[in-house]
C-alpha positions in Angstrom: 18.8 -41.8 -63.3 21.5 -41.0 -60.7 23.2 -37.7 -60.4 26.3 -39.0 -62.2 24.4 -40.5 -65.1 23.8 -37.0 -66.3 27.5 -36.0 -66.2 30.6 -37.1 -68.0 33.2 -39.0 -66.0 34.3 -36.9 -63.0 38.0 -37.9 -63.0 40.1 -40.9 -63.9 39.6 -42.1 -60.4 36.0 -43.4 -60.3 35.9 -43.7 -56.5 35.9 -39.9 -56.3 32.3 -40.0 -57.3 31.4 -41.0 -53.8 32.3 -37.5 -52.6 29.9 -35.7 -54.9 26.7 -34.3 -53.3 24.1 -31.8 -54.3 23.6 -28.6 -52.2 20.9 -28.9 -49.6 18.6 -26.4 -47.8 21.5 -25.0 -45.7 23.9 -24.3 -48.5 24.9 -21.2 -50.6 26.1 -21.8 -54.1 28.1 -19.5 -56.4 28.4 -20.2 -60.1 30.7 -18.1 -62.3 31.4 -18.2 -66.0 31.6 -16.0 -69.1 28.8 -15.7 -71.6 28.3 -18.9 -73.5 30.2 -21.0 -71.0 27.1 -23.1 -70.0 26.8 -21.4 -66.6 23.0 -20.7 -66.8 22.1 -24.1 -68.1 24.2 -25.8 -65.3 22.5 -23.5 -62.7 19.1 -24.5 -64.0 20.1 -28.2 -63.8 21.2 -27.7 -60.2 18.0 -26.0 -59.4 16.0 -28.9 -61.0 17.6 -31.0 -58.3 16.9 -28.6 -55.4 14.4 -29.4 -52.6 11.6 -27.1 -53.8 9.3 -30.0 -52.8 10.0 -29.1 -49.2 10.0 -25.3 -49.3 9.4 -22.5 -51.9 12.3 -21.5 -54.2 12.2 -18.2 -56.1 14.0 -17.4 -59.3 15.1 -13.8 -59.4 15.6 -13.4 -63.2 17.7 -10.3 -63.7 18.6 -10.9 -67.3 15.2 -12.1 -68.4 16.7 -15.6 -69.2 14.4 -17.5 -71.7 15.1 -20.8 -70.1 13.5 -19.9 -66.8 10.4 -18.6 -68.7 10.1 -22.0 -70.2 9.5 -23.7 -66.8 5.8 -23.9 -67.3 4.9 -24.8 -63.8 7.0 -22.1 -62.1 4.4 -19.7 -60.7 4.8 -16.0 -61.5 5.3 -13.6 -58.7 5.0 -9.8 -58.4 7.0 -7.6 -56.0 3.8 -6.7 -54.2 3.0 -10.3 -53.5 3.7 -11.9 -50.1 6.5 -14.4 -50.0 4.8 -17.8 -50.7 4.5 -20.4 -48.0 3.7 -23.4 -50.3 6.6 -25.5 -51.6 7.3 -25.2 -55.3 9.1 -23.0 -57.8 8.3 -19.4 -58.4 9.5 -16.9 -61.0 10.1 -13.2 -60.4 11.1 -10.9 -63.4 13.7 -8.3 -62.5 14.9 -6.3 -65.6 14.2 -2.6 -65.2 12.7 -2.9 -61.7 13.3 0.0 -59.2 16.2 -1.1 -57.0 14.4 0.2 -53.9 11.5 -2.2 -54.7 13.8 -5.1 -55.0 15.5 -4.2 -51.7 12.2 -4.1 -49.9 11.2 -7.5 -51.5 14.5 -9.0 -50.4 13.9 -7.9 -46.8 10.5 -9.6 -47.0 12.2 -12.8 -48.1 14.7 -12.5 -45.3 12.0 -12.0 -42.7 10.0 -14.9 -44.1 13.0 -17.3 -44.1 12.5 -20.9 -45.1 12.7 -19.9 -48.8 15.3 -20.6 -51.5 16.6 -17.8 -53.7 18.1 -18.3 -57.2 19.7 -15.1 -58.6 20.5 -14.8 -62.3 22.7 -12.6 -62.8 24.1 -11.6 -59.5 26.5 -9.0 -60.9 23.3 -7.0 -61.9 22.2 -7.0 -58.3 22.8 -3.6 -56.7 24.7 -3.5 -53.5 21.7 -4.5 -51.3 22.1 -4.8 -47.6 19.2 -7.3 -47.6 21.1 -9.5 -50.1 24.2 -9.5 -47.8 21.9 -10.4 -44.8 20.5 -13.3 -46.8 24.0 -14.5 -47.7 25.5 -14.2 -44.3 22.6 -15.5 -42.2 20.9 -17.8 -44.8 22.1 -21.0 -43.2 20.4 -20.4 -39.9 17.3 -19.0 -41.6 17.0 -21.8 -44.1 17.5 -19.6 -47.1 19.6 -21.6 -49.6 21.0 -19.3 -52.3 22.2 -19.9 -55.9 24.1 -16.9 -57.3 25.1 -16.9 -60.9 27.5 -14.3 -62.3 29.6 -13.5 -65.4 32.0 -11.3 -63.5 33.1 -12.5 -60.0 34.9 -9.1 -59.4 31.6 -7.2 -60.0 29.5 -9.0 -57.4 29.4 -8.4 -53.6 32.3 -10.2 -51.9 29.8 -12.0 -49.6 28.5 -14.0 -52.7 31.8 -15.8 -52.8 33.1 -15.6 -49.2 29.9 -17.1 -47.8 29.5 -19.9 -50.4 29.5 -23.6 -49.5 29.8 -24.6 -53.2 31.8 -23.0 -56.0 31.2 -23.8 -59.6 33.5 -22.0 -62.1 33.3 -22.2 -65.9 35.8 -20.5 -68.2 36.3 -16.9 -67.4 37.6 -14.2 -69.8 39.4 -11.9 -67.3 42.4 -12.8 -65.1 41.1 -10.7 -62.3 37.9 -12.8 -62.3 40.0 -16.0 -62.0 42.0 -14.4 -59.1 38.8 -13.5 -57.2 37.6 -17.1 -57.6 41.0 -18.5 -56.5 40.9 -16.4 -53.3 38.3 -18.8 -52.0 39.1 -22.1 -53.8 41.9 -24.5 -53.0 45.3 -23.7 -54.6 46.7 -27.1 -54.1 43.9 -29.2 -55.7 44.6 -30.5 -59.2 41.6 -28.7 -60.8 42.8 -25.3 -59.6 46.5 -25.4 -60.4 47.8 -22.5 -62.5 49.5 -22.9 -65.8 53.2 -22.2 -65.1 53.7 -20.0 -68.1 50.5 -17.9 -68.3 49.7 -18.0 -64.5 46.1 -18.6 -65.5 43.8 -21.5 -64.9 44.0 -24.1 -67.7 41.1 -23.7 -70.2 38.3 -26.2 -69.8 36.6 -28.0 -72.6 33.3 -26.5 -73.7 30.6 -26.6 -71.1 32.9 -28.2 -68.5 33.2 -26.7 -65.0 35.4 -26.8 -61.9 33.4 -27.9 -58.8 34.5 -27.3 -55.3 32.5 -28.5 -52.2 34.0 -26.7 -49.3 32.3 -28.8 -46.6 33.8 -32.0 -48.1 37.0 -30.3 -49.3 36.3 -32.0 -52.6 37.1 -30.6 -56.1 36.8 -32.0 -59.5 36.0 -31.1 -63.1 32.5 -31.9 -64.3 31.4 -32.5 -67.8 28.4 -30.9 -69.5 25.1 -31.1 -67.7 21.9 -32.4 -69.5 20.4 -30.4 -72.3 17.6 -27.9 -72.0 14.8 -30.2 -72.9 15.9 -32.8 -70.3 16.1 -30.1 -67.6 12.7 -28.7 -68.5 11.3 -32.3 -68.4 12.7 -32.8 -64.9 11.1 -29.5 -63.7 7.8 -30.6 -65.2 8.0 -34.1 -63.6 8.9 -32.8 -60.2 6.4 -29.9 -60.2 3.4 -31.9 -61.5 1.0 -32.5 -58.6 0.7 -36.2 -57.7 -2.7 -37.8 -58.0 -3.9 -39.2 -54.7 -5.1 -42.8 -54.8 -8.7 -43.4 -53.6 
């Protein structure tokens, strides 16, 4: 299955599919969307395509999202553990954890480098200096980041300003839309404001606006695969391959 078999038609101009690419190990990704918009499932789908076969990726699960607990082969981590060296997917629970403990852990990750970080929900992340360092120097240190948030105005500005990819689902608040539009193209068809409401047009359920800053490419994406298909992909990619004798 190709990347686009899992999505609805990008636009009426099929040749635009050639411009779509997944984030790589040098990229920072920001996903924004209100509760129920499909943001978390889309983030999980993106993560299922990430290169955790080349380096470790760690899920920092701030809202104790059930979907990430269902990834059976994601290895649990504790804040006292060292940052893993072995490629794969790792899960770190965050609800109710002492912020100082998380800050120290983030600095450990920054010093280790060569490790992906997936944050759900970034608006619950306190204003950590370590998180800013990861976002601003992650490209050179090979720390790809995925930051999910319900409220773009409530997250550190670096989450958006340093992003290489923006994915935006429907947002409830006009101020959130304005924050996203600060860093996304105003002249692209997917980001044009409604002349009467001065708001972004509402998307169909589970659709999102995609902007790849490196390719200067924007489009509207349809719903991603369902939860079972995403979990099956994690299982398939994380299952150790048997060596032929």
